[in-house]
C-alpha positions in Angstrom: 2.9 3.4 -15.8 3.4 4.3 -19.4 5.5 2.3 -21.9 8.2 5.0 -21.9 8.3 5.2 -18.1 8.7 1.4 -17.9 11.5 1.4 -20.4 13.2 4.3 -18.6 13.0 2.7 -15.2 14.3 -0.6 -16.6 17.3 1.1 -18.2 18.0 3.1 -15.1 17.9 -0.1 -13.0 20.3 -1.8 -15.4 22.8 1.0 -15.7 22.6 2.2 -12.1 26.0 2.8 -10.5 26.3 1.7 -7.0 27.8 4.2 -4.5 27.5 1.7 -1.6 30.5 0.2 0.0 31.8 -2.8 -2.0 30.5 -6.2 -0.9 34.1 -7.5 -1.0 35.2 -5.1 1.8 32.7 -6.7 4.3 31.9 -10.3 5.1 28.2 -10.3 5.8 26.3 -13.4 6.7 23.8 -12.8 3.9 24.7 -11.4 0.5 22.8 -9.1 -1.8 22.1 -12.2 -4.0 20.5 -14.0 -1.0 18.1 -11.1 -0.4 17.4 -10.8 -4.1 16.6 -14.5 -4.3 14.3 -14.3 -1.3 12.4 -11.3 -2.6 12.0 -13.0 -6.1 10.7 -16.1 -4.4 8.1 -14.1 -2.5 7.0 -12.4 -5.7 6.7 -15.7 -7.6 6.9 -16.0 -11.3 6.6 -12.8 -13.4 3.1 -12.0 -14.4 1.6 -9.0 -16.1 1.2 -7.3 -12.7 4.5 -8.3 -11.2 6.9 -8.1 -14.2 8.1 -4.6 -13.5 8.9 -5.4 -9.8 10.6 -8.7 -10.8 12.8 -6.8 -13.3 13.7 -4.1 -10.7 14.6 -6.7 -8.1 16.8 -8.6 -10.6 18.7 -5.6 -11.7 19.0 -3.7 -8.4 22.6 -2.5 -8.0 22.9 -2.3 -4.3 21.2 -3.1 -1.0 19.6 0.3 -0.7 17.7 -0.2 -4.0 16.3 -3.5 -2.7 15.5 -2.0 0.7 13.3 0.6 -0.9 11.4 -2.1 -2.9 10.1 -3.7 0.3 7.1 -1.4 0.3 6.0 -2.5 -3.2 6.6 -6.1 -2.3 4.5 -5.6 0.9 1.7 -4.2 -1.2 1.8 -7.1 -3.6 1.9 -9.7 -0.8 -0.9 -8.0 1.1 -3.2 -8.0 -1.9 -2.4 -11.7 -2.6 -2.0 -13.2 0.8 -3.3 -10.8 3.4 -1.7 -8.1 5.5 -0.7 -10.3 8.4 1.2 -12.8 6.2 2.7 -10.0 4.2 4.0 -8.2 7.3 5.6 -11.4 8.5 7.3 -12.0 5.2 8.6 -8.4 5.0 10.0 -8.7 8.5 12.0 -11.7 7.3 13.3 -9.7 4.4 14.1 -6.7 6.5 16.1 -8.7 9.0 18.3 -9.9 6.1 19.6 -6.4 5.5 21.0 -6.1 9.0 24.7 -6.0 8.0 24.3 -4.4 4.6 22.7 -1.0 5.4 23.8 2.0 7.2 22.1 2.3 10.6 20.0 5.2 9.4 18.2 3.1 6.9 17.4 0.1 9.1 13.8 -0.4 10.4 12.9 0.9 13.7 10.1 -0.5 15.8 6.8 1.2 15.1 5.1 2.9 18.0 1.8 1.7 16.5 2.8 -2.0 17.2 3.4 -1.5 20.9 6.2 -3.0 22.9 7.4 -6.5 21.9 9.5 -9.1 23.7 12.7 -10.7 22.3 10.6 -13.0 20.1 8.6 -10.2 18.5 5.4 -11.0 20.4 3.3 -8.1 21.6 3.5 -7.5 25.4 0.3 -7.0 27.3 -0.1 -4.0 29.5 
């Protein structure tokens, strides 16, 4: 990403206007700040390779913005800790969005993973 693209995306993140339903009209168990803190903890301290993601997470205006950053977080975690651990951590983050997103944006079970029981364990056929 060029210098100008980085500046542009940072400014857009800072000045983004949220069109999502106000947090004050609902009483979710987890808040946007809880999700933000969890994602930032998973990223760790900002480094040269993570600074842009950290900045976007910090300045995300709404749950949808954080929701779409999960794939970038998954890539970072997979490179650093392995895909299995990364997938487990992303599932934790995804579950935190349960009451904050419209149903159309929530994760659906992947047909590639096969059927799972109530604990998320793969069922044998």
